N, C-alpha and C positions, 0 to 999 in steps of 0.2 A: 610234397611227399608222394612217392610212388607206391602204389598198392597193387599187388597181383590178385586177381580173382580166380580162384580155382574151384572146381566142382569135382568131387570124388564120387564116382559111380561104381557101385558094386554090381559086377556082371554075374558072377557066380560065387559060390562059397570060398573059392581059392583065388579068384581073379578080381582085381580092381583096376579101373581105368581112371586116369587123372586127366581131366580136360582143362586146358588153360584158356582163359578168355582175354589175355593181354592185360593191359593196365588202363585205368580210366583216370583222367585228370580233370578236375573241376576248375573252371576259370574264375578268378577273383578279379573282376573288373572294377575300375573306378567309375563314378557317375558320369564323368566326361567320356570315358571309353564306351559306356553303355548307350549314351545319347547318339553316337555316330551311326551304328547299325540300326538303332531305333528310328532315326530320321530317314534312313534309306528304306526301311521297311514301310514306313508311311507313304513315301513317294512311290514305291512299287505297288502298294495296294491302291493308291489313287490312280495310277496308270492302268492297272488291271480293270478297275471300275469304269474308267473313261473308255477303254477299248470295248468293254462289253456293252456300254450304253450306246456306243456308236453303231 
């Protein structure tokens, strides 16, 4: 589902400005798809910690 987020700002009594913020999409990942970047994040954090310990 695509959803546009608009904010209407009243500048003066006779003037309004419409600002569009594009659309936002929420990912619906399966548990398998979540585990892949989660494992990469753990590996990156371990590498970060090892570099700072060195």
